[in-house]
N, C-alpha and C positions, 0 to 999 in steps of 0.2 A: 338364425340361432341366437338366443339372448345371452350376452356374456354376464357373469355374475357381477353384481354391483361392487363388491370389494376389489375385484380386478379392474373394473373400470374406473374407480376412484383411484387406484394406485397408478394406473396408466396416466390419468390426467394429471397427477402431481408429478410424475417423471417428465412429462411434457413441458412443465413449467420451468425446468432447469435448462440453462442455455446449452445450445448445441445437441439437445436431444429432441429429435422429431417423433412422429407418431409410431413409426416401425420400431425404432429403438426402444421407445417406452414400452411398447408390447413385449419386445424380446426380453428385457430386464425383468418385467413383471412376471412373465411365465418362467423365466429362469429361477426366480425366488420361490416359486411354488416348489421347487426340488429342493431346496434348503431345509435341514432339520429345524424344527420348531425352536429349538434353543438358540441356534444361530440367527434366526429371524428375530428373536426377542432381543438379542444382543445388538442387533442392526438396528432396531427399533429404539433401543434405550441410547444408543449412540446418536441418533438423530435429536431424541429428546434433550439430552445433555449439552448439545452442540451450542444451544442458546443459553441454557440454564448456567452452565459452568464456565462460560467465557465472557469476558467483559474487554472494554477498549481500555488500554493503558492511559492513565490519567495525564501522562506527559506526552508521549508521542502519537497516541491514537491507534496504536497497533493491537492486533488481537492477542489477548492474553489470559492467563488464569488468575492473574494477580492484578491488583490496583495499579502497580508499578511493574512494567514488564522486565524480563530478565537482562534485556540489553540496556534499558535505562537505570537499572539498578547496578550495572556492572561497573565497578571502579576503574576497571582497566580500559574502559571506552573514553575516547576524546569527546567530551560534551560540547566542545566549542565547535565541532564539525557535525552540521545536520545536513542529512540527506533527504531531500523532499521527494516522495514517490507518491502515485495515484492510488495504488492498492496494497494490502498486506503481501499479496502475491509478489510484488515487485520488490519488496524488501527481503522476502525470503530468498529471492533468486540473487540479489545483490549480495547477500550474507555469505553466500558461497564464494564470492570472489575474494574474500579475505579482508574486506573493508572493516575498519576498527573505530569509526566514528559512531554517531547515533542517527536515528530516523525521525522523520515526521510524515504521517500518513494522512494524505488529503481526502481519501475515500471517494475518488471520482476526479473528474477534469471538467473545466467549464464547457458546458455543451448547450448553447442557447436553443438549438433545435429541439432538445429533449427538456427544456425548461430547468436545466441545471446551471445555476449561477454560482458566484463566490460564497453566497450566504448558505449554499447547501453543502459546502466543503468546509474543511477545518483550517481554513486560512486566516482567520482572527486569531485562532489558537496559536499558530505559528508566529505571528506578530508578537502576541503576549510573551510567548517563550523566548524570542530573540530579545525582547525589551528587558527580560529578567537577566538574560546573560550579559547584555551591555551594561546594565547597572552594576552586576557583580564584577565585571571586568575593571570597573574604576578603582577596586579594592584589591585587584590582583596584581601580585608582582611580576607574573610572567607576561611579557609584552608579545601576547600572542592574539592575532585577530580572529574574530568569530567568522566562520565559513559557513554559508548556506549553499549546498549543492543542489542544483535543480535536476532532477532525474525523471521528469515526465516522459512519456513516449514521444517519439517525434512526429506524431499525427497532427493535423491542424489544430485539434483540440488540445493536445499535449502542449504544443508551442504556444497557444493563446494563453494557456494556464501559466506557463513559465513566464511569459512576458507580463502578465497581470501580477503575479507575485514580485516579479523583479521591481515593478513600478511601485507597488506598495512599499517594499523595503527600502527602496531609494528614497521615496517621498518622507519616510518616516526616520531614517537613520542617515541617510547622505551617503557618502562614500568613505568616510574616515572610520566609523565603528565596525562595519561588517565587509566582508568580501563576499561577493556573489559569483558563483561559477554555475556553468551548464555542463553536463557530461558531454563528451566529445562524440563525434559521429562514428563510433565504433558500432553503434546499433544501425541497422537498415532502416531508411525512411519508411515510415508506416509499420515498423516491426514493433513487436511488444516485448518488453523487458522480461516477462515471466518465462519466455520461450528461448531467450538467449543463453549461449553456452557461457561457462565460466571465464574462459579467455577473453572472449569478446567484452564481457563486463568488466573485466579487469582492465583492459586497454581503454575502455569508454571512460572509467574512473580516472586513469592515469593521464589521459590526454585531455581532461577538462579544461575549459578556459573562462577566463574572468569575463563578466559581462559588464 
């Protein structure tokens, strides 16, 4: 029996999403056939606006509706405490822990096997951002060191990315202007930040150590 082409196209598109195989894609597609037309149109409009109405924050590179995200524009945040994560999902997870600093999103980790190097990540932007803070600190009366908290996952790629960023920061700023810390091993080795509970994330942040 030949399946109608609109159904085949939607199944193919669902299969492109991570974690969705052929069977799941088929179930989702046929389930949508039972939705009222109005709900399907709302669903379609949400997909279209996903890219049209979001952008990357010009400061931290997180996903936002605005040029500068709500975290970066929040005057109550500690701008001298930058937590570096691989993905926006990681920052959303850590936000639940009560963290009051700001973020920097790399949008990936260094992964040579998949041809992802430092150039494909927002590492250069992090260095520029820290440079600006160091320059501003020269005219700041508050004697507070800039802290960069590395919070990539504890996988081999995450650790390699953390080591690379540490080297770049140390080569550029030495040990006097900034403090570099790594979140503590409150997270299981090989575990992903986005799936960790709030307590584990809080303890990982509290137990971070200087590199």
